[in-house]
C-alpha positions, -999 to 999 in steps of 0.1 A, spaced: 481 233 501 510 255 511 516 290 500 542 281 474 519 258 455 490 283 457 513 310 442 524 287 414 488 278 406 478 314 406 505 323 381 496 293 359 460 304 358 469 341 352 492 332 323 467 307 309 495 281 305 475 252 316 437 252 310 428 217 320 408 219 352 415 183 359 451 192 368 445 226 382 420 213 409 445 187 422 477 205 430 490 177 453 488 149 428 515 143 403 508 152 367 518 132 336 549 143 319 530 155 288 511 180 310 543 194 323 560 195 289 530 213 274 531 239 301 568 245 296 565 247 258 537 273 261 557 293 286 588 293 263 567 304 233 554 333 254 589 344 265 605 339 231 579 338 203 591 316 174 583 341 146 601 372 157 630 387 138 665 387 154 672 423 144 
């Protein structure tokens, strides 16, 4: 595993975006689209929570 993948996995674990060890232990294998989408949605909700006022 190269350094770029190791850094991405470290950040994913630190943020708690993806908790399924099945995908975290196999960084070189492709993941299903739903796993990627779930991680993206969770990251978006952390950056812009859905229930914050605009003011």
